[in-house]
C-alpha positions, -999 to 999 in steps of 0.1 A, spaced: -561 -214 110 -597 -218 98 -598 -223 61 -626 -203 44 -635 -215 9 -655 -194 -16 -669 -217 -43 -682 -200 -74 -708 -220 -92 -717 -238 -59 -751 -247 -73 -737 -266 -103 -730 -303 -108 -693 -302 -96 -696 -272 -74 -724 -287 -52 -703 -319 -46 -672 -298 -38 -692 -278 -12 -701 -311 4 -665 -323 5 -651 -291 19 -677 -290 46 -669 -326 56 -633 -314 59 -644 -289 84 -638 -258 62 -660 -228 64 -677 -228 30 -692 -198 12 -713 -209 -19 -714 -183 -46 -745 -188 -67 -761 -170 -97 -793 -168 -77 -805 -178 -42 -830 -203 -56 -838 -228 -28 -848 -254 -54 -813 -254 -70 -791 -251 -39 -776 -282 -21 -796 -290 10 -767 -285 35 -766 -270 70 -738 -248 79 -730 -236 43 -734 -199 37 -749 -193 2 -746 -159 -13 -757 -144 -46 -727 -137 -67 -735 -131 -105 -700 -132 -120 -709 -107 -147 -717 -81 -121 -683 -67 -112 -694 -46 -83 -712 -76 -67 -682 -99 -72 -660 -73 -54 -685 -70 -25 -685 -107 -20 -647 -110 -18 -645 -80 5 -672 -94 28 -658 -129 32 -621 -126 26 -616 -163 17 -584 -181 23 -591 -204 -8 -612 -198 -39 -625 -226 -61 -636 -209 -93 -662 -232 -110 -688 -206 -121 -693 -206 -158 -715 -213 -188 -704 -249 -193 -721 -262 -223 -703 -262 -257 -735 -265 -276 -748 -233 -260 -715 -216 -266 -721 -220 -303 -757 -206 -300 -747 -177 -277 -709 -170 -278 -713 -135 -264 -730 -147 -232 -704 -175 -229 -675 -150 -232 -692 -125 -208 -697 -152 -182 -665 -173 -186 -640 -146 -196 -652 -113 -181 -666 -131 -151 -632 -147 -144 -615 -114 -149 -638 -98 -123 -630 -127 -99 -592 -122 -103 -594 -85 -100 -613 -88 -68 -587 -112 -55 -559 -88 -65 -573 -62 -42 -573 -85 -12 -546 -78 16 -540 -116 19 -541 -134 -14 -560 -167 -14 -551 -199 -31 -572 -201 -63 -581 -233 -81 -599 -228 -114 -620 -252 -134 -605 -253 -168 -612 -279 -195 -599 -306 -217 -618 -287 -244 -589 -264 -246 -569 -290 -265 -594 -295 -293 -588 -325 -317 -559 -346 -305 -546 -374 -327 -549 -408 -311 -511 -411 -315 -506 -381 -293 -526 -395 -263 -529 -396 -235 -525 -359 -240 -501 -340 -218 -504 -304 -204 -477 -293 -228 -499 -301 -259 -509 -270 -280 -543 -255 -271 -565 -254 -301 -601 -253 -290 -629 -260 -314 -658 -240 -300 -664 -207 -280 -666 -227 -247 -631 -241 -253 -618 -207 -262 -632 -192 -230 -614 -219 -210 -582 -212 -226 -586 -176 -216 -592 -185 -180 -562 -208 -181 -540 -180 -194 -556 -153 -172 -550 -173 -140 -514 -179 -150 -508 -142 -158 -523 -131 -125 -500 -156 -108 -469 -143 -126 -477 -105 -124 -496 -103 -90 -483 -134 -72 -518 -149 -68 -512 -187 -61 -534 -199 -89 -537 -235 -99 -557 -247 -130 -573 -280 -134 -581 -292 -169 -611 -314 -164 -618 -343 -188 -651 -362 -190 -666 -360 -155 -699 -377 -146 -718 -391 -117 -751 -386 -97 -769 -355 -110 -750 -352 -142 -770 -346 -174 -761 -341 -211 -734 -368 -214 -736 -405 -226 -736 -423 -192 -763 -400 -178 -784 -404 -210 -781 -442 -208 -789 -444 -171 -819 -421 -172 -834 -440 -201 -829 -473 -182 -846 -458 -151 -875 -446 -173 -879 -481 -187 -878 -496 -153 -906 -473 -141 -927 -479 -172 -921 -444 -186 -905 -455 -217 -906 -486 -240 -876 -510 -235 -856 -494 -262 -825 -471 -257 -818 -446 -284 -780 -441 -289 -755 -422 -311 -720 -432 -319 -708 -462 -297 -673 -465 -311 -657 -436 -295 -636 -440 -264 -639 -418 -233 -623 -417 -198 -653 -410 -174 -642 -398 -140 -666 -399 -110 -674 -365 -98 -663 -373 -63 -628 -382 -76 -628 -348 -94 -637 -328 -62 -612 -346 -42 -587 -335 -68 -598 -298 -63 -592 -301 -26 -558 -317 -30 -548 -291 -56 -556 -263 -32 -533 -279 -6 -505 -292 -27 -508 -278 -63 -479 -257 -75 -489 -221 -82 -489 -212 -119 -493 -248 -130 -521 -265 -151 -530 -301 -144 -551 -327 -164 -578 -344 -143 -589 -376 -159 -599 -412 -152 -572 -438 -154 -585 -455 -184 -608 -452 -214 -639 -472 -223 -657 -475 -256 -691 -459 -253 -707 -492 -263 -690 -508 -233 -704 -481 -210 -739 -488 -224 -735 -526 -219 -722 -522 -184 -751 -499 -174 -776 -523 -189 -761 -552 -170 -761 -533 -138 -798 -524 -143 -808 -560 -148 -832 -550 -176 -836 -565 -211 -836 -537 -236 -831 -531 -274 -805 -507 -286 -815 -483 -315 -791 -461 -333 -806 -427 -340 -792 -404 -367 -800 -373 -348 -778 -384 -320 -748 -387 -343 -724 -357 -341 -710 -343 -374 -675 -348 -359 -666 -368 -329 -631 -374 -314 -622 -411 -316 -607 -408 -281 -604 -382 -254 -578 -392 -228 -555 -371 -207 -522 -379 -189 -525 -374 -152 -488 -381 -144 -482 -345 -134 -511 -341 -109 -502 -375 -94 -466 -365 -88 -474 -330 -74 -504 -339 -52 -506 -376 -48 -541 -376 -63 -554 -406 -83 -589 -417 -92 -604 -443 -70 -639 -451 -83 -644 -475 -111 -668 -472 -141 -690 -498 -125 -691 -478 -92 -699 -446 -111 -727 -461 -131 -742 -478 -100 -742 -445 -82 -760 -429 -111 -786 -456 -113 -794 -453 -77 -796 -414 -79 -820 -413 -109 -841 -441 -93 -847 -418 -64 -853 -387 -85 -877 -400 -111 
């Protein structure tokens, strides 16, 4: 049987890498995008990109009717917590109503596809260091509209699995980074280093809090988890997807500087300090390892090297 994957959010950071992986696995891939903008789409032959604005219920239904996928990877979303505070209505329309339209379209299909949804560690909210690494059974207490929207997706997918027998699997993604990522500490450090290398910035890196600990997962490990979850994940289950160990942000910075070969000064900037910042974000991956055999492969050093190489090409 030929596997046909419909990937929502195919133009995004994780979605575009997932499209590449599925194509390498010889799947037929349909890339659902907000708009067919040639500048934002992955440059891939053989991938069928289709406009699919998730807040347009009629269009979502049309896409599912036209392509009848065997597998759906639901990544389309407004994914920035900061933007969710500024515009919670758009976030809820995109992430909650958009997801509802996706599951309603799937419910109408004669043959129900496997659905793997991109949920988030933001669903947990503040977790005491003593409770980590956090397990999937931990209470969901999000701190912002984005986190709330992902709790809704998590529960929505589970409800459609229970009530309509849709084989839905939820992946709660922790800090995921890699080539092309923006708006996180590793990408900020790496981009500044490349700017310094190219003479676009003085040899000083501006930083915020360097004492927190995060487990940064390479995006290629993350998309491999999506693929394995589609094949081996248990319907109705939620799984943490996280790197195997945490690193202090200062260690991430020092490693990136060492790999760059540059001599730079580090300057703490008050505007980069968050009013509240979790001391550690770390998830237990025991469940996903047991159910699918997945485990992260790429190290922090490999992740940072790939990011340095990417931004060196792009700038």
